[in-house]
C-alpha positions in Angstrom: 0.0 0.0 0.0 1.3 3.5 -0.7 1.2 6.5 1.6 -1.9 8.7 1.2 -1.1 11.9 -0.6 -2.3 13.8 2.5 0.8 12.8 4.4 3.6 15.3 3.8 7.2 14.3 4.2 9.5 17.3 4.6 13.3 17.3 4.5 14.9 19.4 7.3 18.3 20.6 8.2 19.6 20.7 11.7 18.1 24.1 12.5 14.8 23.1 11.0 14.7 19.9 13.0 15.6 21.8 16.1 12.6 24.1 15.6 10.4 21.1 15.1 11.9 19.2 18.1 8.5 18.7 19.8 7.2 16.8 16.7 10.3 14.6 16.5 10.1 13.9 20.3 6.4 13.1 20.2 6.9 10.4 17.6 10.0 9.1 19.4 8.2 8.9 22.8 5.2 7.1 21.4 7.1 4.6 19.2 9.9 3.7 21.5 7.7 3.2 24.5 6.1 0.3 22.6 7.5 -3.3 22.5 10.1 -4.4 21.6 11.8 -1.2 22.7 9.9 -0.6 26.0 12.0 2.5 26.6 11.3 3.9 30.1 10.4 7.5 30.7 14.0 8.3 31.7 15.3 6.9 28.4 12.8 9.1 26.5 13.9 12.1 28.5 17.5 11.3 27.7 16.7 11.2 24.0 15.0 14.6 24.3 18.0 16.0 26.1 20.4 14.7 23.3 18.3 16.0 20.4 19.6 19.6 20.4 23.2 18.4 20.3 22.4 15.9 17.5 20.8 18.6 15.3 24.1 20.6 15.6 26.3 17.7 14.4 28.1 18.0 11.0 26.0 16.6 8.2 22.8 16.4 10.3 19.7 15.8 8.2 16.1 15.0 9.1 12.7 14.2 7.6 9.4 14.7 9.2 6.0 13.2 8.1 2.9 15.1 9.1 -0.8 14.5 8.5 -3.2 17.4 7.6 -3.2 19.9 10.4 0.4 19.2 11.2 0.0 16.1 13.3 3.4 14.3 13.3 3.1 10.7 12.1 6.8 9.8 11.5 10.3 11.0 11.6 13.9 10.1 10.6 17.2 11.7 11.3 20.9 11.1 11.2 24.3 12.6 10.5 27.7 12.0 9.1 29.7 9.4 11.1 32.8 11.0 12.4 36.3 9.5 12.1 36.5 8.8 15.9 33.1 7.1 16.1 32.8 4.4 18.7 30.1 2.7 16.6 32.5 0.0 15.2 34.0 -0.6 18.6 30.6 -1.6 20.0 30.3 -4.7 17.8 30.2 -8.1 19.4 32.7 -9.4 16.8 35.3 -7.3 15.1 35.0 -6.4 11.4 37.8 -5.7 8.9 39.5 -2.4 9.1 38.3 -1.6 5.5 34.7 -1.8 6.8 35.3 0.3 9.9 37.3 3.1 8.3 35.6 6.5 8.7 36.6 9.9 7.6 33.6 12.0 8.4 32.2 11.8 4.9 32.2 8.1 4.0 29.2 7.1 6.1 25.8 8.6 7.0 24.5 7.3 10.3 20.7 6.8 10.4 20.1 7.4 14.0 16.3 7.1 14.1 13.4 6.2 11.8 10.0 5.8 13.4 6.3 5.9 12.3 3.5 6.0 14.8 1.4 2.8 14.9 -1.8 4.1 13.3 0.2 5.2 10.2 2.3 2.1 9.6 1.9 -0.1 6.5 1.3 2.9 4.2 4.8 3.4 2.9 5.6 6.4 5.1 8.8 4.8 6.6 10.1 4.4 3.0 9.3 7.9 2.1 11.0 9.2 5.2 14.1 7.1 4.5 14.3 8.2 0.8 13.7 11.9 1.7 16.4 11.7 4.3 18.9 10.2 2.0 18.2 12.5 -1.0 21.2 14.5 -1.8 23.7 13.0 0.7 27.1 12.4 -0.7 28.1 9.5 1.6 29.1 6.1 0.1 26.9 4.2 2.6 24.4 4.3 5.4 24.9 2.7 8.7 22.2 1.9 11.3 21.3 -0.2 14.3 18.0 -2.0 14.5 16.6 -3.7 17.6 17.2 -7.5 17.4 13.5 -8.1 18.1 12.2 -5.5 15.7 11.7 -7.9 12.8 9.3 -5.7 10.8 11.9 -2.9 10.8 14.7 -5.2 10.0 12.7 -6.8 7.1 12.0 -3.3 5.7 15.7 -2.4 5.8 16.6 -5.6 4.1 14.0 -5.0 1.4 15.6 -1.5 0.9 19.1 -3.1 0.3 20.6 -3.1 3.8 22.7 -6.0 4.9 23.6 -7.1 8.4 27.3 -6.6 9.1 27.3 -7.4 12.8 25.7 -7.1 16.2 26.1 -4.6 19.0 25.4 -4.9 22.6 24.1 -6.0 24.9 25.3 -3.2 27.0 24.9 -4.6 30.4 22.7 -7.3 32.1 19.3 -7.6 30.5 20.2 -5.1 27.8 19.0 -5.6 24.2 21.0 -6.7 21.2 21.0 -4.6 18.0 21.8 -5.7 14.5 24.2 -3.4 12.7 23.1 -2.9 9.0 24.8 -1.2 6.1 23.5 0.1 2.8 25.9 0.8 0.0 24.7 3.9 -2.0 25.0 4.1 -5.8 27.7 6.2 -7.3 
């Protein structure tokens, strides 16, 4: 099924996303409080506290999906992966140096992609993803997906992502994440 034409997906820069922080955080809070994430209130508050710093990172881009009247229904954001990223160090098994090499331009890190439950299954996640990646010059996109979020992982696989490792768990009872990579054309 395709997304209804009434849903608007808007690309945003860091300052634009910062101005729309309440919309991004409303989607985040609703989606990540659900299973399999079950993020507690303090985790959601921590995400809200990080958002202003994230929007100021080099290469930050975002996309926001809204229904008529401006109701936020989905969001995505990410930024260029810096050379000193700990991302590759958090893998359960090491990967080759050629895979983990970062220079601040090679890789775009997709930090979050979420669509509120009533709006899922309409192609909105794909529209958010594609809008977010339009115009980036990175060679590839890197993301983590919750190990139990099979619908999300299946969507990423259908969009061309491949699993390159696992990260976590980060402490007792913590969840595992699949690390996925998408090679971009050109």
